[in-house]
PAVEXTOR-746675 format. One line per 3 residues: number of its first residue (from 0); their letters; for each residue x, y, z of C-alpha. Coordinates in pm, 1 decimal, padded with zeros to 6 digits, always signed. Example, Ala and Ser with C-alpha at 12.3 -4.5 7.8 and 13.67 -1.06 7.14 Angstrom:
2
0 = as = +01230.0,-00450.0,+00780.0 | +01367.0,-00106.0,+00714.0
! end
This chain:
205
0 = xxx = +13463.8,-11080.9,+24685.8 | +13291.8,-11205.8,+24368.5 | +13068.2,-11009.8,+24151.5
3 = xxx = +12762.3,-11213.2,+24269.6 | +12787.1,-11059.8,+24618.2 | +12718.4,-10705.5,+24478.2
6 = xxx = +12447.2,-10838.2,+24242.5 | +12639.6,-10792.6,+23929.7 | +12633.7,-11080.3,+23676.3
9 = xxx = +12963.8,-11193.3,+23556.8 | +13042.7,-11106.3,+23201.9 | +13091.2,-11400.2,+22973.8
12 = xxx = +13416.7,-11448.1,+22823.8 | +13441.3,-11293.5,+22466.8 | +13501.8,-11538.3,+22180.5
15 = xxx = +13846.5,-11491.5,+22047.4 | +13894.9,-11332.6,+21696.0 | +14098.0,-11496.5,+21428.1
18 = xxx = +14431.4,-11321.7,+21397.3 | +14440.3,-11033.5,+21146.9 | +14758.4,-10992.1,+20950.7
21 = xxx = +14830.3,-10645.5,+20815.3 | +14928.4,-10637.1,+20441.1 | +15295.8,-10600.3,+20376.6
24 = xxx = +15523.6,-10570.3,+20077.3 | +15515.6,-10953.7,+20014.3 | +15144.5,-10948.0,+19920.2
27 = xxx = +15198.9,-10708.4,+19643.5 | +15521.8,-10875.1,+19536.4 | +15354.7,-11212.9,+19532.2
30 = xxx = +15010.6,-11160.2,+19388.1 | +15035.0,-10818.3,+19216.4 | +14726.5,-10641.4,+19088.0
33 = xxx = +14436.5,-10841.1,+18957.5 | +14452.8,-10910.9,+18595.2 | +14127.3,-10851.8,+18402.1
36 = xxx = +13975.7,-11116.8,+18169.7 | +14076.3,-11035.4,+17814.2 | +13806.2,-10931.6,+17602.9
39 = xxx = +13950.1,-11078.0,+17289.0 | +13903.3,-11428.5,+17443.5 | +13550.7,-11363.4,+17526.6
42 = xxx = +13481.4,-11253.6,+17167.6 | +13658.8,-11550.0,+17018.3 | +13440.1,-11776.1,+17257.9
45 = xxx = +13129.9,-11614.6,+17145.2 | +13230.8,-11659.7,+16777.7 | +13300.7,-12031.6,+16845.7
48 = xxx = +12966.5,-12060.2,+17003.3 | +12797.6,-11910.9,+16716.2 | +12977.1,-12126.8,+16460.7
51 = xxx = +12893.5,-12427.8,+16668.2 | +12521.8,-12346.9,+16659.6 | +12544.3,-12286.2,+16288.3
54 = xxx = +12697.2,-12625.2,+16236.3 | +12436.9,-12797.0,+16448.5 | +12156.6,-12615.1,+16258.3
57 = xxx = +12319.4,-12728.8,+15937.5 | +12330.4,-13093.2,+16059.6 | +11961.0,-13086.2,+16158.3
60 = xxx = +11853.7,-12939.1,+15820.4 | +12065.4,-13199.0,+15634.0 | +11928.0,-13478.9,+15838.2
63 = xxx = +11569.2,-13370.5,+15767.4 | +11637.6,-13352.7,+15392.8 | +11804.3,-13680.5,+15382.8
66 = xxx = +11525.6,-13857.5,+15569.7 | +11270.7,-13695.1,+15344.6 | +11453.0,-13811.9,+15024.0
69 = xxx = +11505.2,-14154.1,+15167.6 | +11136.3,-14172.4,+15255.9 | +11031.7,-14084.6,+14907.1
72 = xxx = +11279.0,-14346.4,+14758.0 | +11128.1,-14597.9,+15001.1 | +10771.1,-14528.9,+14896.7
75 = xxx = +10870.6,-14610.7,+14541.3 | +10927.0,-14961.2,+14632.4 | +11162.5,-15230.9,+14475.0
78 = xxx = +11509.3,-15129.9,+14443.6 | +11431.1,-14778.1,+14541.2 | +11334.3,-14896.6,+14893.4
81 = xxx = +11694.3,-15054.6,+14942.1 | +11850.0,-14746.7,+14792.4 | +11643.0,-14521.3,+15031.8
84 = xxx = +11745.2,-14728.6,+15344.8 | +12107.1,-14708.0,+15242.1 | +12067.0,-14338.3,+15159.5
87 = xxx = +11908.6,-14283.9,+15508.5 | +12180.3,-14463.4,+15692.0 | +12472.7,-14293.5,+15530.0
90 = xxx = +12306.7,-13945.9,+15570.9 | +12233.0,-14016.6,+15934.6 | +12598.7,-14115.4,+16010.2
93 = xxx = +12711.0,-13787.2,+15813.7 | +12471.6,-13570.5,+16010.2 | +12594.4,-13715.2,+16344.2
96 = xxx = +12964.3,-13651.5,+16238.7 | +12870.8,-13287.5,+16146.4 | +12685.6,-13250.4,+16480.2
99 = xxx = +12982.8,-13374.6,+16677.9 | +13189.2,-13127.2,+16511.4 | +12951.9,-12837.0,+16602.1
102 = xxx = +12926.0,-12961.7,+16960.3 | +13316.8,-12950.4,+16989.1 | +13304.2,-12580.9,+16878.9
105 = xxx = +13024.4,-12518.4,+17140.1 | +13239.5,-12691.8,+17413.1 | +13557.0,-12485.2,+17310.8
108 = xxx = +13349.6,-12162.1,+17298.7 | +13185.1,-12220.3,+17640.6 | +13508.1,-12297.1,+17800.5
111 = xxx = +13663.5,-11981.9,+17653.7 | +13372.1,-11741.1,+17773.7 | +13374.6,-11904.0,+18120.1
114 = xxx = +13760.8,-11892.0,+18152.8 | +13794.6,-12258.0,+18221.7 | +14004.7,-12334.5,+17912.8
117 = xxx = +14368.7,-12408.1,+18005.5 | +14512.1,-12215.8,+17718.8 | +14407.9,-12051.6,+17392.2
120 = xxx = +14690.9,-12169.5,+17178.9 | +14547.7,-12501.0,+17056.6 | +14198.9,-12360.8,+17007.6
123 = xxx = +14332.7,-12064.5,+16816.1 | +14554.6,-12272.8,+16588.5 | +14274.7,-12517.9,+16513.0
126 = xxx = +14032.2,-12226.3,+16441.4 | +14281.2,-12077.4,+16185.7 | +14329.8,-12419.5,+16019.3
129 = xxx = +13963.5,-12471.8,+15988.0 | +13917.8,-12124.1,+15847.0 | +14168.8,-12210.5,+15574.8
132 = xxx = +13985.7,-12525.9,+15497.7 | +13653.1,-12322.5,+15474.2 | +13815.2,-12071.9,+15216.6
135 = xxx = +13950.2,-12375.8,+15023.4 | +13610.5,-12525.6,+15002.4 | +13480.5,-12186.3,+14881.6
138 = xxx = +13725.7,-12169.2,+14613.1 | +13639.6,-12522.4,+14497.4 | +13275.9,-12453.8,+14504.1
141 = xxx = +13324.7,-12140.4,+14293.1 | +13546.3,-12326.1,+14043.6 | +13273.1,-12595.1,+14014.9
144 = xxx = +12969.0,-12364.2,+14014.5 | +12936.1,-12338.6,+13628.8 | +12657.4,-12074.1,+13690.4
147 = xxx = +12478.3,-12300.7,+13945.1 | +12312.7,-12083.2,+14235.5 | +12349.8,-12365.4,+14477.7
150 = xxx = +12729.6,-12376.6,+14455.1 | +12757.6,-12004.3,+14476.8 | +12553.8,-12000.6,+14778.2
153 = xxx = +12769.4,-12272.3,+14945.5 | +13079.1,-12068.2,+14840.5 | +12933.6,-11763.7,+15023.1
156 = xxx = +12850.0,-11957.7,+15339.8 | +13198.9,-12101.7,+15340.6 | +13357.1,-11753.7,+15304.3
159 = xxx = +13142.6,-11624.3,+15596.3 | +13208.8,-11919.0,+15833.5 | +13574.3,-11908.5,+15740.6
162 = xxx = +13613.8,-11539.5,+15825.7 | +13435.1,-11614.9,+16147.8 | +13684.5,-11882.5,+16246.7
165 = xxx = +13973.0,-11682.2,+16136.2 | +13873.0,-11385.9,+16343.1 | +13818.2,-11608.9,+16646.2
168 = xxx = +14158.4,-11780.4,+16602.9 | +14349.1,-11463.1,+16556.2 | +14175.8,-11307.8,+16866.2
171 = xxx = +14261.9,-11619.9,+17071.3 | +14628.2,-11624.3,+16964.8 | +14670.5,-11240.8,+17016.7
174 = xxx = +14526.4,-11255.3,+17369.0 | +14705.4,-11566.0,+17475.3 | +14950.2,-11385.9,+17699.1
177 = xxx = +14686.0,-11181.8,+17876.6 | +14466.9,-11488.8,+17923.1 | +14755.3,-11679.6,+18074.0
180 = xxx = +14832.3,-11388.5,+18315.4 | +14460.1,-11392.7,+18413.2 | +14467.3,-11768.2,+18467.8
183 = xxx = +14776.1,-11729.3,+18690.3 | +14618.5,-11456.2,+18894.1 | +14309.7,-11661.4,+18948.2
186 = xxx = +14509.6,-11961.4,+19053.3 | +14714.8,-11738.5,+19294.5 | +14399.1,-11594.9,+19435.7
189 = xxx = +14247.0,-11932.8,+19496.9 | +14566.9,-12046.8,+19681.0 | +14557.5,-11745.7,+19901.5
192 = xxx = +14191.8,-11782.9,+19997.7 | +14257.3,-12165.3,+20067.0 | +14555.0,-12073.8,+20300.2
195 = xxx = +14336.3,-11834.8,+20486.9 | +14055.0,-12071.5,+20533.4 | +14317.6,-12336.9,+20671.2
198 = xxx = +14456.4,-12070.6,+20899.2 | +14098.7,-11995.7,+21034.6 | +14026.3,-12372.3,+21082.6
201 = xxx = +14341.7,-12417.8,+21278.5 | +14259.8,-12113.9,+21509.4 | +13920.4,-12247.1,+21605.1
204 = x = +14027.0,-12610.5,+21682.6
! end
C-alpha cells in the first residue's frame, strides 16, 4: 500500500550532491604549499609608484613654468611673440615626454603591487639602468655647478631618485625567484578551481 493510504505524505527525493573527493598524495605533490607574495616585490612596486608620481609632478611644474615664460615673451610682442610660441610648443612636447615616462613607472609599479606583472627581470634591470643614468646626471650637474645653487639642488634630487630606482631594481631582481614561484602557485590554483567548476557543471547537467 502507498503512503497516502496511511495519511503520510510522500518524502520528496533529495537532491544529489556533487561528489566529494578526499585529498590524496597527488594534491600535495602537484600543488604543494601556497607560496606567499614576496614583500620585496611589493616594496619595489611602491617605490616605482612613488617615482612615477614625482616625475608627473615634475612634468606639471615644468609645464606651468614654461607656459608662464612663453606668456611673458608673447606679451612683449614682436619677435618675442614668435619666440614665446616656439618656446611653449617645445616645452609642451618635453613635458608630455616626461609625463609619459612617469606614467610608465606608475604602470610598472601598480602591476608589481597587484601581482599582475609577468616577471620582475625586465623591470628590475630597467630600474637599475635608469638609476645609473640618474647618478650620471648628478655627477654632470655637480661638475657644471660652479657654485650655482640650482645645479647643486638638481644633483641632489638626481641622487635621491637614483637611489630610489636602484633600491627598487635590486629588490625586484633579488625576489624574482620567489615572485615566479608565487605566480606559478597562483596559476595552478586557478587551474584547479576551474577543473572543480567544470566537474560540478557536468554533474548537474
